[in-house]
Residue, then its C-alpha position, 0 to 999 in steps of 0.5 A: m491548479h496545475r501546470i502543463l509543459q508544452t509538447g514537443r521534442f525533449l528529454l525526460r527520464s522515464q522508467t529506467a532510462w532517458h527517452k526522446c519524445s518526438s510526437v504527442a502520440n508518445m506523450m502522457q500525463a503524470v504527476c511530478v516533483d521538481v522540488p521536494g515540499g508540500p502538496e503544492s509541489l506536485l505538478l501535472r505534466s506532459v511526459c514521455r509515455p513508458q516503452p515496455k521492455d523485455g518481460e514487461v506489460l504496459i498498463k493503461v492506468h485507470a485508478a491508483a491509490l495513495n500510500r504514506a510512502d508517496l507522502l515522504q517521497r514528495r518530501g524528498l525523504y523516501p526516494p525510489p530505488p535506483g533505476e526506477s521511475d521518479i514518478m510517485g505511485l506504488e499500486v495501480a489498476g487499469t487495462v493491458d495496453s501493450l506487451g514488451p518482448r518475451v512476455k511469458m504469461a498469457w496477458k492480452p490487450d484490455d485485460r483488466v489487471m491490478a499491479l505492485l509497482c516500485g513507482g510510476g503509478y501517478a500517470e496515464y500509463v506505467s510499464v510493469p514486469e509481468e510477475l507483478l500483475m494480478s487479474v482484477p476480481s470480476n466483482l471489482t471496479l478498477g477503482q476498488a482494485a487500486a486499493i489492493p496491490e500495495a496495502w494488501l500484499t504488504a499486510f499479507q507479507l507482514l503476517v505470512f512471510i515476516a510474522q508467520v501468524k498461526e491460527g488462534e494467535v492474537v494479533l494487534v494491528h496499529a493504525g487499524g483504520s489505514g489501508v494496510g490496517t483495514a487489510a490486515v484485520q481481514l486477513v488475520r480473520l481469514f488466517g483463523a487468528v484474532p485481531v485487535v486494533t488501535a485507531g485515533s477515533e471511535e469511528k475508525l474503531k467501529m469500522a475496524e470491529n466491522l471488519g472483524a476486529a475482536a477489540g479496539f483501543n483508542y490510543r488518544e484516550d487510554s493505554f492500548a497496553k492495558g487493553v491488550q492485557d485485559f483482553t488476552g487475560g494477561k498473556g498479550a499479543n502473539v504478534i504486533l504489526d507496528c507502522i508507528g515506532g518510537c513512541n510506542w515502544e514501551q507499550n508494545v513490549s508491555c503487552l507483547a506475549v512471551d515469545g511474541r513477534w513485533v513487526l515493524y514496518g514504519t516510523m510514523g511515531g519516530r525512529t529513536v527510542e530512550g530506555d531499557l528497550l533491549g533488556k525488556l524485550l529480552s525478558k519477554r524473549g520477544h522477537l523484533l522483526s522489520s520489513l519494507l517491500r518497495s526495496r525488495s528484489l523482483q523475485y521476492k515480490a513475484d513469490l509475494v504476488k504468486a502466494f497472495s494470488h493463490r491464498v487470498l485473491p479468490h476471496f475477493s470474489d468467492q460467493s461469500a466475498s469475505l474480503r473487500p478493499v476499504i475505500d475512503s475517498s476519490f480524487s481526480l488526477e488533477d486534485v491529487a494535491e488535495a489527496h495528499r492533504h487528505m492523508e496528511a491530516n489523517r482523516n482517512m479510513g481506508k484507501i484514497i484513490i486517485n482516478v486517472v480515468p473518470p469512473n463513468r468512462e471506465l463504466s462505458d469502456 
């Protein structure tokens, strides 16, 4: 159930400024949160449509995708960067609606695009710096494309910009059934390295293996550290992509190779550790690295999008179509609370999509 505000003349913060909405034509539907809390705090409302600023492109959103950061923001634990939209949603796909002043790139109305966002994706329209747009591969639907920007750019950033993965290295990917995990497994294979994963069910492990994982370990049943050591003949993983954090630290250090890189990008398993972390890490000459994407500068994100577009994006549409976004389920914008509950229950394998425009309308367009 959702509540719609009556349209009319009122003030609402949109993007980076306060705008005045004076007509229905300037309105859009968006998911808002008045009071942080559970999924029931998500409200569908009529709000002001953003206006593209210098160098920005206004996208008519067809689909958005959920990320764990959305759950934290809804609870008031992960606010958007200063000046960014309060509306949740870090990745979308849709069509170009209009261009702001001084757009330099060759985008034009009705182009199929996908975009990385700081926020604003759970809405009918979002305004995005032109540098953060990518063309949607012709063989993908807009729903599939919505699963790419945040998840795949995060995995690409961690592997290439942060860990600098090399051919032949063993990469341990935690949460191998997640959006970032399913992307990372495929990218590791693309880069000539060897992915191994952890997950909490045999079904998720099987899916990861179908995507290219050389081995998988059920963290609920066995020691993944022992599994990694056995798989590598005692050498350990050269790279660990870790969104879990605290509760895994001992096993992570145990199965890290000498001179290995442990890349932390989330703390789903806790933020604190107890024990001799530094001493054990030092004995491995291990590198503990960390990274976030949302808070990065526009220039950093632009460089990331450019590198990804050049090195990875063609592999979604080449003859072998060697890469594919993994979609778990789709929900309508009105059912966004159920989508959040689905993710919070850890039931998803791959990405959860929010259809802002029903898929049958996308096909007719």
